[in-house]
C-alpha positions in Angstrom: 17.8 23.8 24.1 15.9 27.4 24.7 17.6 29.1 21.4 17.2 25.8 19.0 13.0 25.8 19.8 13.5 29.6 19.5 15.1 29.5 16.5 12.0 27.2 15.1 9.7 29.9 16.0 11.8 32.7 14.1 11.1 30.4 11.2 7.8 29.9 11.3 7.8 26.0 11.8 4.3 25.1 13.9 4.4 22.3 16.9 2.4 19.4 17.5 0.9 21.5 20.5 0.3 24.9 18.6 -1.2 22.7 15.7 -3.8 21.6 17.9 -4.3 24.4 20.0 -4.1 27.6 17.4 -5.6 25.3 14.0 -7.0 21.7 15.0 -8.9 22.3 17.4 -11.2 25.9 16.5 -11.0 24.5 12.5 -12.1 20.8 13.1 -15.3 19.8 14.7 -15.0 17.1 16.2 -18.4 15.8 14.4 -17.2 16.7 11.7 -14.6 13.4 11.6 -16.0 10.5 10.8 -16.1 11.9 7.4 -12.6 11.3 6.7 -11.1 8.6 9.3 -13.4 6.3 7.7 -12.2 6.1 3.8 -14.9 4.3 2.6 -17.1 8.0 4.1 -14.4 9.6 2.2 -14.4 7.7 -1.3 -18.0 8.0 -1.4 -18.4 11.7 -1.0 -15.7 12.1 -3.4 -17.5 10.3 -6.4 -21.3 12.3 -5.9 -18.7 15.6 -6.4 -17.2 13.8 -8.9 -13.9 13.8 -8.2 -11.3 10.8 -9.1 -10.5 7.8 -6.3 -9.7 4.6 -6.7 -12.3 2.6 -8.2 -13.7 0.2 -5.1 -13.5 -3.5 -5.9 -15.7 -5.0 -2.7 -15.6 -4.4 0.9 -15.2 -6.7 3.3 -17.6 -6.5 6.1 -17.6 -10.2 8.1 -15.7 -12.5 8.6 -18.1 -15.0 5.7 -16.9 -12.1 3.2 -13.3 -13.0 4.0 -13.9 -16.4 3.0 -15.5 -15.2 -0.6 -13.4 -11.9 -1.2 -12.2 -14.3 -4.8 -15.1 -12.6 -5.8 -14.1 -8.7 -5.5 -11.0 -9.6 -8.4 -12.5 -11.3 -10.3 -11.1 -9.9 -13.5 -8.6 -7.6 -11.9 -4.8 -9.5 -12.3 -3.5 -6.8 -9.1 -5.6 -4.9 -6.5 -5.3 -3.0 -2.9 -6.2 -4.1 0.7 -6.1 -1.7 3.1 -8.5 -1.1 6.8 -11.4 1.5 6.1 -10.4 3.2 9.2 -6.5 2.5 9.1 -3.8 5.6 9.4 -0.3 5.5 8.3 0.0 3.3 5.7 -0.9 0.7 8.0 -2.4 -2.5 7.1 -2.4 -1.9 3.4 -1.9 -5.4 1.5 -0.5 -4.3 -2.6 -0.8 -7.0 -5.1 0.2 -6.9 -8.1 0.4 -10.2 -9.2 -1.6 -13.3 -9.8 -0.3 -17.3 -10.3 -2.9 -19.7 -10.3 -3.2 -20.1 -6.8 -0.9 -17.7 -4.8 -1.2 -13.5 -5.0 2.2 -11.7 -5.1 3.5 -8.8 -3.2 5.4 -5.2 -4.2 8.0 -7.0 -3.1 8.3 -10.3 -5.2 6.8 -12.3 -2.0 3.8 -15.1 -2.6 1.1 -15.4 -0.7 -1.7 -18.1 -0.5 -5.2 -17.3 0.0 -5.4 -18.5 3.6 -3.0 -15.6 4.1 -4.7 -13.6 2.2 -7.9 -14.5 4.3 -6.1 -14.5 7.3 -4.9 -10.2 6.5 -8.6 -9.0 6.2 -9.8 -10.9 8.5 -7.1 -8.9 10.5 -8.5 -5.8 9.8 -11.8 -6.7 10.7 -10.8 -7.0 14.0 -9.9 -3.1 14.3 -5.5 -4.4 14.5 -5.2 -1.3 11.5 -8.0 1.2 13.2 -7.9 4.1 14.8 -8.4 2.9 18.7 -8.2 -0.4 17.7 -12.0 -0.6 17.1 -13.2 -3.2 14.1 -12.9 -1.9 11.0 -13.9 -2.8 7.3 -11.3 -4.1 4.6 -11.5 -2.4 1.0 -11.0 -4.4 -2.3 -9.6 -1.6 -4.8 -7.4 0.0 -7.8 -4.2 -0.3 -7.6 -2.8 3.1 -8.7 0.0 2.9 -11.5 2.5 5.9 -11.1 3.3 8.2 -13.3 6.6 7.7 -15.3 7.9 11.2 -13.6 8.5 9.5 -11.6 10.0 5.9 -12.1 13.6 6.7 -10.9 12.6 8.5 -7.6 10.9 5.6 -6.3 11.1 2.9 -5.1 8.6 0.5 -6.1 6.0 1.7 -4.6 3.6 3.9 -5.7 4.4 7.6 -4.5 1.8 10.5 -3.6 1.6 13.7 -2.6 0.5 15.1 0.1 -1.1 19.0 -0.1 -1.7 20.9 3.1 -4.8 22.7 2.8 -5.9 25.9 5.1 -9.3 27.5 5.3 -9.9 25.6 1.9 -6.8 27.0 0.7 -3.6 25.3 -0.7 -1.1 25.8 1.7 2.2 23.5 1.9 2.5 20.8 -0.1 4.8 17.6 -0.3 6.1 14.2 -2.4 6.6 11.3 -0.6 8.8 8.5 -1.9 8.9 5.1 -1.2 12.7 3.2 -0.3 13.8 0.3 -0.1 13.6 0.7 4.0 10.4 2.3 4.2 9.3 -1.6 2.0 8.1 0.1 -0.7 5.5 2.3 0.8 5.3 6.6 1.1 5.2 7.1 4.5 7.5 9.2 6.4 7.8 7.8 9.5 8.6 4.3 7.9 11.5 5.6 6.2 9.7 7.0 3.0 11.2 10.5 1.1 9.9 13.8 2.2 10.8 16.1 -0.7 9.2 19.5 -1.0 7.3 21.6 -3.8 6.6 24.9 -4.7 3.3 26.2 -4.8 3.4 28.3 -7.7 5.6 25.8 -9.8 5.1 22.2 -8.5 9.3 21.9 -8.8 10.3 19.7 -5.9 13.1 21.5 -3.9 14.5 20.6 -0.7 14.0 16.8 0.3 14.4 14.6 4.6 14.6 11.2 4.6 14.1 9.9 8.9 14.6 13.9 9.8 17.5 14.0 8.1 18.8 16.8 5.2 19.3 15.1 1.6 19.9 15.9 -1.7 19.1 12.1 -3.6 16.9 9.2 -3.7 19.1 7.0 -0.5 18.8 3.7 -3.4 19.1 5.1 -6.6 21.2 8.7 -6.2 19.2 10.9 -8.3 19.4 14.1 -7.3 15.6 15.0 -5.8 15.7 19.1 -6.6 13.4 19.8 -9.7 11.3 17.3 -10.6 8.7 18.8 -12.9 5.0 17.4 -11.1 2.8 16.8 -13.5 -1.0 17.9 -13.7 0.2 20.3 -11.2 -3.1 23.0 -11.5 -5.0 20.0 -11.3 -3.4 18.8 -8.1 -4.6 21.9 -6.6 -7.6 22.8 -7.4 -8.7 19.0 -6.2 -7.0 19.5 -3.3 -9.0 23.1 -2.8 -12.5 21.4 -4.1 -12.2 18.4 -0.8 -12.6 21.5 2.0 -16.4 21.6 0.9 -16.4 17.4 0.9 -15.1 18.5 4.4 -15.4 21.4 5.6 -12.5 21.1 8.2 -9.8 24.3 8.4 -6.7 22.5 8.4 -7.7 19.5 6.2 -5.1 16.7 4.8 -5.2 15.9 1.5 -2.8 12.3 -0.4 -3.4 13.0 -3.6 -1.5 9.9 -6.2 -0.9 10.3 -10.3 -1.8 7.0 -12.0 0.2 6.8 -15.5 -3.8 6.3 -17.3 -6.2 8.0 -15.3 -4.2 11.4 -14.2 -5.0 13.1 -10.5 -6.8 10.7 -8.1 -7.8 11.9 -4.3 -5.9 8.8 -1.8 -7.2 9.7 1.7 -8.0 13.4 3.7 -6.8 13.2 6.8 -7.9 15.3 9.7 -4.7 15.3 12.0 -2.7 16.0 8.7 0.9 16.0 10.4 4.1 19.2 10.5 6.9 16.6 8.9 6.0 18.5 6.1 7.7 21.5 6.9 11.1 19.9 7.2 11.0 18.6 4.0 10.0 22.4 2.8 12.7 24.2 4.7 10.8 26.4 5.8 6.9 26.6 8.8 3.7 27.1 8.0 3.0 30.1 10.7 3.7 32.9 7.9 1.5 31.0 5.4 -1.0 30.7 7.6 -0.7 34.4 9.2 -1.4 34.9 5.1 -4.5 32.9 4.7 -6.4 34.5 7.8 -5.5 37.9 6.2 -7.0 37.8 3.1 -10.8 37.4 2.6 -11.8 34.3 1.1 -16.2 35.1 2.0 -17.8 33.5 -0.7 -14.6 32.6 -2.8 -13.9 28.7 -5.1 -12.2 26.6 -5.7 -10.8 27.7 -8.8 -9.8 31.4 -6.9 -8.8 30.0 -3.1 -6.6 28.2 -5.9 -5.0 31.0 -7.7 -5.2 32.4 -3.6 -2.8 29.3 -2.9 -0.3 30.3 -5.6 -0.7 34.7 -4.9 0.6 33.6 -1.3 4.0 31.7 -2.3 5.0 33.8 -5.1 4.3 36.5 -2.3 6.1 34.2 0.9 8.6 33.3 -1.5 9.8 37.2 -1.4 9.8 37.4 1.6 12.4 35.0 1.6 
């Protein structure tokens, strides 16, 4: 066990205690958590800054409003309902089609209006929220994922997690839904995490349930070598998010919509560390390089350029 721990440390892998002690506590003031823990607040901040997010159809904050949720989806054949303060993909209901009196989920299941209303009431009761506190239900645009992911994503919408350290994009991974994750891009539920070369935007190594894999478990498609569209724009979006929520250790979740391009889904003040496993290397070296750089006065474009420069240097060292 000691030998394994030493090997991980030598590889620059950051553990949960080190993340909390060395990065989250000194870099993320608690007073700023509200900016990212509430998805409604995050959406408003992003829109004010001109950053694209999925369109908000409606916000349900009472049982009475839950009974009237139909008025928010008038004119929309598909939509998403999710908790404003949820985490880990819990409580997200994705509707892909409406047929008369029923709504069809991504897996083909038909839901009556009463079932959707019940789900919204569960959200309001705080079943899915951080700390179990009363919540609000967001009803918004359903993302149509970019066809580039069609052969490596099972049903749901893949997303890209970018880890931003002191305003500089430090590491990224593509999260791909699988059959076992029920079409959700959540690693804890069985989704695939695929590392991305920060300099080129090309996928590298992959992991599923903490096990190294080469192919998508449902399609047998090789996961490395896929070029992420709009990569420069994605890095810039992530760097700009530091202005929205000035946290030194920040997770930025982005999706690529087939029609609208890159959209910010949410921000995270406590992003996990599985991104290191997906990329096959630790974060410590990149964080140290960012700490050694003079960041004073750098705008998002310059921080994006620094990100790619450090990525190339780290690759040469490796």
